[in-house]
C-alpha positions in Angstrom: 79.8 -21.5 61.7 77.2 -20.1 60.4 74.3 -21.3 63.1 76.8 -19.5 65.3 77.0 -16.5 63.9 80.7 -17.1 62.6 82.2 -14.9 59.6 85.1 -16.7 58.8 87.2 -14.3 56.9 89.1 -17.5 55.3 87.0 -19.7 54.7 89.0 -22.9 52.1 89.2 -25.7 51.6 93.1 -25.6 53.1 91.2 -24.6 56.7 88.9 -27.3 56.9 90.1 -30.5 58.4 88.9 -33.8 58.2 89.3 -37.6 59.9 87.3 -39.9 57.7 88.2 -42.5 60.3 86.1 -40.7 63.3 83.9 -38.5 61.0 84.8 -35.3 62.0 85.3 -32.0 60.0 87.2 -29.0 62.2 87.1 -25.4 60.6 90.5 -23.7 61.8 92.6 -20.7 61.3 89.7 -18.1 62.6 92.3 -15.2 62.2 90.2 -13.0 60.1 86.7 -13.9 61.3 84.1 -12.5 63.0 81.1 -13.3 65.6 78.5 -11.0 65.9 74.5 -11.4 67.1 73.0 -12.2 63.8 75.5 -12.9 60.4 74.1 -11.3 57.5 72.8 -13.2 54.0 75.6 -11.5 52.4 78.7 -12.2 54.8 77.5 -16.0 54.5 76.6 -16.0 50.8 80.3 -14.3 50.6 81.9 -17.7 53.1 80.5 -20.3 51.1 82.0 -18.5 47.1 85.2 -18.2 48.9 85.1 -22.2 49.2 83.6 -22.8 46.0 86.4 -20.5 44.4 88.9 -22.5 47.1 87.8 -25.4 44.9 87.9 -24.7 41.8 91.6 -22.8 42.9 92.4 -26.9 43.7 91.2 -28.7 41.1 88.6 -30.3 43.7 85.4 -28.8 42.0 83.1 -31.8 41.3 80.0 -30.3 40.4 77.4 -32.7 41.7 79.4 -32.7 45.5 79.1 -29.5 45.4 75.3 -29.6 45.0 74.9 -32.3 47.1 76.8 -29.1 50.3 74.5 -26.5 48.8 71.6 -28.5 49.5 72.4 -29.6 52.9 73.6 -26.4 53.5 70.4 -24.5 52.8 67.6 -27.4 54.4 70.3 -26.1 57.7 70.6 -21.8 56.8 67.4 -20.4 54.7 68.8 -17.6 53.0 
């Protein structure tokens, strides 16, 4: 999403669908989102922090898994 310069206005666990059987992930609910020629580092960080808060608030936050996610994210996005 960030590689496509999309800033998701409400990136939370409810807006991410995962089909483990076919290994697909969908991000939905783009009504508060925008696309620009260059999404800022602050916008990307805000998206990730919103996602982290939703994991914590729903009781789905696991530090080890989240750290794997962040490591993978930063291997693609250089912030």
